[in-house]
C-alpha positions in Angstrom: -3.2 -33.0 22.0 -5.9 -33.5 19.4 -8.1 -30.9 21.1 -5.3 -28.4 21.2 -4.4 -29.0 17.5 -8.0 -28.5 16.3 -8.5 -25.2 18.0 -7.7 -23.4 14.8 -7.8 -19.7 13.8 -7.1 -18.1 10.5 -5.6 -14.8 9.6 -9.2 -13.6 9.1 -9.7 -14.1 12.8 -7.3 -11.2 13.3 -9.4 -8.7 11.4 -10.9 -6.2 13.8 -9.2 -7.7 16.8 -6.8 -5.0 18.0 -5.2 -7.1 20.6 -4.5 -10.2 18.4 -0.8 -9.7 17.7 0.0 -9.1 21.3 -2.1 -11.9 22.6 -0.6 -14.4 20.1 3.0 -13.5 21.1 2.1 -14.3 24.7 2.1 -10.7 25.8 -1.1 -9.0 27.0 -2.8 -6.1 25.2 -1.9 -3.7 28.0 1.7 -4.1 27.1 1.2 -2.4 23.8 -2.1 -0.5 23.8 -1.3 3.2 24.1 -3.4 5.3 26.4 -4.1 9.0 25.6 -1.6 10.0 28.4 1.1 7.7 26.8 0.5 9.3 23.4 0.7 12.8 24.9 4.2 12.0 26.3 5.6 11.2 22.9 7.0 14.2 21.1 6.0 15.0 17.6 9.6 14.4 16.4 9.5 10.8 17.8 6.2 9.8 16.2 6.0 7.5 13.2 3.4 9.0 10.9 1.7 6.4 8.7 -0.7 6.1 5.8 -2.8 3.1 4.9 -3.4 1.9 1.4 -6.2 -0.6 1.3 -8.9 -0.3 4.0 -10.9 -3.2 5.4 -9.4 -6.7 5.7 -5.8 -7.1 6.7 -4.9 -3.5 6.0 -7.4 -2.3 8.6 -6.1 -5.0 11.0 -2.5 -3.9 10.6 -3.4 -0.3 11.1 -5.2 -1.1 14.3 -2.3 -3.1 15.6 0.1 -0.2 14.8 -2.2 2.4 16.3 -1.7 0.7 19.7 1.8 2.0 19.7 2.1 5.3 21.5 4.7 6.6 19.0 2.6 5.9 15.9 0.1 8.2 14.3 -2.1 7.4 11.3 -2.6 10.5 9.2 -4.2 9.3 5.9 -6.2 6.5 4.4 -6.6 5.5 0.8 -9.1 3.1 -0.8 -10.8 2.9 -4.2 -14.1 1.8 -2.5 -15.8 4.3 -0.2 -17.8 1.5 1.4 -14.5 0.0 2.8 -13.4 3.1 4.6 -16.1 4.1 7.0 -15.0 1.9 9.9 -11.3 2.9 9.5 -12.1 6.6 9.3 -14.1 6.3 12.5 -11.4 4.4 14.4 -8.7 6.9 13.5 -11.0 9.8 14.5 -11.8 8.2 17.9 -8.1 7.5 18.6 -6.6 10.9 17.6 -9.7 13.2 17.9 -9.3 14.2 14.3 -10.3 12.8 10.9 -7.6 11.3 8.6 -7.0 12.7 5.2 -8.7 10.6 2.5 -7.3 9.6 -0.8 -8.6 7.5 -3.8 -5.2 7.5 -5.6 -2.3 6.3 -3.4 0.2 8.2 -5.4 -1.2 11.5 -4.1 -0.7 10.2 -0.5 2.9 9.3 -1.3 3.6 12.9 -2.3 3.2 14.0 1.4 6.5 14.7 3.1 5.1 14.4 6.6 4.2 10.6 6.1 7.1 8.4 7.2 5.7 4.9 6.4 3.0 3.2 4.4 0.8 0.2 5.3 0.1 -1.9 2.1 -3.1 -3.8 2.6 -4.3 -4.1 -1.0 -4.9 -7.3 -3.0 -1.9 -9.2 -4.3 -2.1 -7.6 -7.8 -1.3 -4.2 -6.3 1.5 -5.0 -3.8 4.4 -4.5 -6.2 3.4 -1.1 -7.4 2.3 0.1 -3.9 5.5 -0.9 -2.3 8.0 0.1 -5.0 6.3 3.5 -5.4 6.4 3.9 -1.6 10.1 3.2 -1.3 10.8 5.5 -4.3 9.0 8.2 -2.4 11.2 7.7 0.5 8.8 5.8 2.7 9.3 2.7 4.9 6.5 0.1 4.7 4.6 -2.6 6.4 3.4 -4.9 3.5 0.8 -7.6 3.6 1.7 -11.1 2.3 2.3 -12.6 -0.1 4.5 -9.7 -1.1 3.9 -10.1 -4.8 1.6 -11.6 -7.5 4.5 -13.4 -9.3 8.3 -14.1 -9.2 9.4 -11.2 -11.4 7.5 -8.8 -9.1 9.1 -10.3 -5.9 12.6 -10.0 -7.3 12.1 -6.4 -8.4 10.6 -5.5 -5.0 13.5 -6.9 -3.1 16.0 -5.0 -5.2 14.0 -1.8 -5.0 13.9 -2.0 -1.2 17.7 -2.6 -1.1 18.4 0.1 -3.6 16.4 2.8 -1.6 17.6 1.4 1.8 14.1 1.2 3.3 12.8 -0.8 6.2 10.0 -3.1 5.2 8.2 -5.6 7.5 6.0 -8.3 5.8 2.8 -9.4 7.6 4.0 -12.9 8.3 3.5 -12.5 12.0 4.2 -16.2 12.7 7.8 -15.1 12.8 7.0 -13.3 16.1 4.8 -16.1 17.6 6.4 -18.0 20.5 5.4 -21.5 19.3 7.0 -21.0 15.9 10.1 -19.3 17.3 10.5 -22.2 19.7 10.1 -24.8 17.0 12.6 -23.1 14.7 15.1 -22.8 17.5 14.7 -26.5 18.3 15.3 -27.6 14.7 18.3 -25.3 14.3 19.9 -26.6 17.5 20.3 -30.1 16.0 18.3 -31.8 18.8 15.9 -33.2 16.3 18.6 -34.7 14.2 19.3 -34.4 10.5 16.1 -33.3 8.9 15.5 -35.0 5.5 11.8 -34.5 5.0 9.6 -31.5 5.7 5.9 -30.7 5.1 3.7 -27.7 5.1 -0.1 -27.7 4.6 -3.4 -25.9 4.8 -6.9 -27.3 4.5 -8.8 -25.4 1.8 -12.5 -24.8 2.7 -12.9 -21.9 0.2 -15.6 -21.9 -2.5 -16.7 -18.9 -4.4 -19.5 -20.4 -6.6 -20.6 -18.9 -10.0 -22.1 -15.4 -10.1 -23.0 -13.0 -13.0 -21.4 -9.6 -13.5 -23.2 -6.6 -12.1 -23.1 -2.8 -12.4 -20.3 -1.3 -10.4 -21.7 0.5 -7.3 -21.3 4.2 -6.9 -18.2 5.2 -4.8 -16.2 2.2 -6.1 -13.5 2.9 -8.7 -13.4 -0.7 -10.0 -11.0 0.1 -12.8 -8.4 1.3 -10.3 -9.1 -1.8 -8.1 -8.2 -4.0 -11.1 -5.1 -1.9 -11.7 -2.3 -3.7 -13.5 -4.3 -7.0 -13.7 -6.3 -8.0 -16.7 -9.6 -6.3 -16.8 -12.6 -8.6 -16.0 -16.3 -7.6 -15.5 -17.2 -6.6 -12.0 -18.6 -9.5 -9.9 -18.9 -8.5 -6.2 -18.4 -12.1 -5.0 -15.0 -12.2 -6.7 -13.6 -8.9 -5.3 -13.2 -8.1 -1.6 -11.7 -11.1 0.1 -12.4 -13.6 -2.6 -9.9 -12.1 -5.0 -7.4 -14.6 -3.4 -8.8 -17.5 -5.4 -8.2 -16.0 -8.9 -4.7 -16.0 -10.5 -5.6 -12.6 -12.0 -5.6 -10.9 -8.6 -4.3 -13.5 -6.1 -2.0 -16.5 -5.7 -4.4 -19.1 -4.3 -3.7 -21.0 -1.2 0.0 -21.4 -2.0 0.4 -17.7 -1.7 -2.2 -17.1 0.9 -1.2 -19.7 3.5 1.8 -21.4 1.9 3.7 -18.2 2.6 3.1 -18.7 6.3 3.7 -22.4 6.7 6.4 -22.9 4.0 8.1 -19.9 5.6 8.5 -21.8 8.9 10.1 -24.8 7.2 12.6 -22.6 5.4 13.4 -20.7 8.6 13.9 -24.0 10.4 16.2 -25.2 7.7 18.3 -22.0 7.7 20.8 -20.4 10.1 19.2 -17.0 9.9 16.8 -15.1 7.6 18.8 -15.9 4.5 16.7 -18.9 3.5 17.4 -22.0 1.4 15.5 -22.2 -1.9 14.5 -25.2 -4.0 16.5 -26.3 -6.9 13.7 -28.4 -8.4 9.9 -28.2 -8.1 7.2 -30.5 -9.3 3.5 -30.0 -8.6 0.0 -31.0 -9.6 -3.2 -29.4 -8.7 -6.6 -28.3 -9.9 -10.3 -28.0 -9.0 -11.0 -31.4 -7.7 -13.3 -30.7 -4.8 -15.4 -28.2 -6.7 -14.7 -28.7 -10.4 -17.4 -26.2 -11.6 -16.4 -23.4 -9.1 -15.4 -20.1 -10.7 -12.1 -19.9 -8.9 -9.0 -20.4 -11.1 -6.5 -21.4 -8.5 -6.4 -25.0 -7.2 -8.6 -26.3 -4.4 -6.3 -29.3 -4.3 -2.5 -29.1 -4.8 0.6 -31.0 -3.9 4.1 -29.7 -4.7 7.4 -31.5 -4.1 10.5 -29.4 -3.7 14.1 -30.5 -3.7 16.7 -28.6 -1.8 20.5 -28.7 -1.8 22.8 -27.6 1.0 21.1 -28.6 3.2 19.7 -31.5 1.3 16.0 -32.2 2.1 12.6 -32.4 0.5 9.6 -30.2 1.2 6.0 -31.2 0.5 3.4 -28.5 0.2 -0.2 -29.6 0.3 -3.6 -28.0 0.2 -6.9 -29.7 0.0 -9.6 -31.2 2.2 -7.2 -33.3 4.5 -7.1 -32.3 8.1 -7.6 -35.5 10.1 -5.2 -35.9 13.1 -3.5 -32.5 12.4 -4.4 -28.8 12.6 -5.9 -27.1 9.6 -2.5 -25.5 8.9 1.0 -26.3 10.0 4.6 -27.4 9.3 6.4 -30.6 10.1 10.1 -31.6 10.3 11.1 -35.3 10.0 14.7 -36.4 10.9 16.6 -39.4 9.6 16.3 -41.0 13.0 12.5 -40.9 12.8 12.0 -38.0 15.3 9.4 -35.6 14.3 8.5 -32.0 15.1 5.1 -30.5 14.2 4.1 -26.9 14.8 0.8 -25.1 14.3 -0.8 -21.9 15.4 -1.3 -22.5 19.1 1.3 -25.2 19.8 4.2 -27.5 18.9 5.2 -31.1 19.7 8.3 -33.3 19.4 7.9 -37.0 19.1 10.4 -39.9 18.9 10.3 -42.6 16.2 7.7 -44.5 18.1 5.4 -41.6 18.4 6.1 -40.8 22.1 6.1 -37.2 23.0 9.4 -35.8 24.0 10.4 -32.9 26.3 10.9 -29.5 24.6 12.0 -26.0 25.6 10.0 -22.8 24.9 11.9 -19.8 23.5 11.7 -16.6 25.4 8.8 -14.3 24.2 9.7 -11.8 21.5 8.3 -8.4 20.9 5.1 -7.8 19.0 5.5 -8.1 15.2 4.2 -4.6 14.6 6.3 -3.2 17.4 9.3 -4.9 15.8 8.8 -2.9 12.6 8.3 0.4 14.5 11.6 -0.2 16.4 13.5 -1.2 13.2 12.3 1.9 11.4 13.9 3.9 14.1 17.1 1.9 14.5 17.4 1.1 10.7 17.9 -2.5 11.6 16.2 -5.3 9.6 12.9 -6.5 11.0 12.1 -10.2 11.5 10.1 -10.5 8.3 12.3 -8.3 6.2 11.5 -8.0 2.5 14.7 -9.8 1.2 13.9 -12.9 3.3 10.2 -12.8 2.5 11.0 -12.5 -1.2 12.7 -15.9 -0.8 9.7 -17.5 0.8 7.2 -15.9 -1.6 9.2 -17.0 -4.7 9.2 -20.5 -3.2 5.4 -20.4 -3.0 5.2 -19.0 -6.5 7.3 -21.9 -7.8 4.5 -24.3 -6.6 2.0 -22.4 -8.7 4.5 -22.2 -11.6 5.0 -25.9 -11.7 1.3 -26.6 -11.4 0.4 -24.2 -14.3 3.3 -25.4 -16.4 2.6 -29.1 -15.9 6.3 -29.8 -15.8 9.3 -29.8 -13.4 10.8 -26.3 -12.8 14.4 -25.7 -11.9 15.5 -22.7 -9.9 18.9 -21.0 -9.2 19.1 -19.0 -6.0 22.2 -17.1 -7.0 20.4 -15.7 -10.0 17.0 -15.7 -8.2 15.5 -17.0 -11.4 14.1 -20.0 -13.1 16.7 -22.0 -15.1 15.6 -23.0 -18.6 12.2 -22.4 -20.3 9.9 -24.5 -18.1 7.5 -22.3 -16.2 8.5 -19.0 -17.7 5.3 -18.6 -19.7 3.1 -18.9 -16.6 1.3 -15.9 -14.9 2.9 -16.9 -11.6 6.3 -16.2 -13.1 5.4 -12.9 -14.7 2.7 -11.1 -16.7 2.2 -8.1 -18.9 0.7 -5.2 -17.0 -2.5 -3.6 -18.2 -1.9 -0.1 -19.6 -1.1 2.5 -18.4 0.5 0.6 -15.5 4.1 -0.5 -15.7 6.3 -2.5 -13.2 9.5 -0.7 -12.3 12.3 -3.2 -12.8 15.2 -3.1 -10.3 18.2 -5.4 -10.7 20.4 -6.7 -8.0 
């Protein structure tokens, strides 16, 4: 079991791997990869025409996953850095025998009437504007996680999607992975018993060091890359990929991986995709492993969350600990001592004495990206719909809010807002946008 649990892979392992999503759901690449003949059989009226905002990284990975579908066509790419686009341009050209239209300003792309949906693959500080502007322009969207930089953004995004009646899938593809679906089904069935304690974790190996500012390279619109965030001098080591570890542009490990593993806990403790949310959150964290590192988000963090109806506690942890468990995962502990642990690659149920118990695998589900395409056509809600993922994302933000505030934070799910003053002053709750950018506010 230990050897299985230590065979880890991160979301970065997916980048550039066109078959990753299909393989992870237990279905081979051939089930989803579209041949030229298959594409030719799909009429133009049946094709979903997409544009990508944010090349390289997860945006590029999502685009490649969707390009495997015979009824999907990518028509346009947008990025503020020319150096990030070359590989994606070539991939689109090889697939469709034509070059995509290139944009530096995503708003110009959104003006196109022939584009049905948008892939949002930008850093966290851009997700809210990209998505809200997309649905305002009449587009459905596939949005990378976490959906937002802060709580106020997440709330407005969920309301905007509902108001414009758009279909949005979030890139939390664990919801389409068989081991997680199986574990969630088992917990919901009651076979584990009454769950009173849950845990979610991720080992944090990230370190960005300290680097001086440099001149912005030609072809990179760095001002646009910063967007609504506070402007800071250009440091290449703090931009592509590493932006995650700065509160100005990212959400730290709570947003990057908590949104995956906390999501599994919340799903297991719910009846459907309307998730329970904490009523009380306390947390502590900081730079303990690398105190002089330039990052501003914690390399070590523990948050304790109290839930009501159902009553249980959730512990979120990130740091150096990984002994006897996978580098990331979720755990459910019942009042009878039984335990269920799930990670990327497997899951196990044990009795109070630690003996492994029999378990049942859920039936395989469709690929996560295919699920979005199908739902765009049927207008049904996808597995990682925006309303549900707003609940998970806000829960993750609350861990950062409590850490930054240094005090216990209270939350009201009915209002989708913090109760009282504690935590409202933190950047993980809300922040002032840099001019001329402005967050559109949608109310429920």
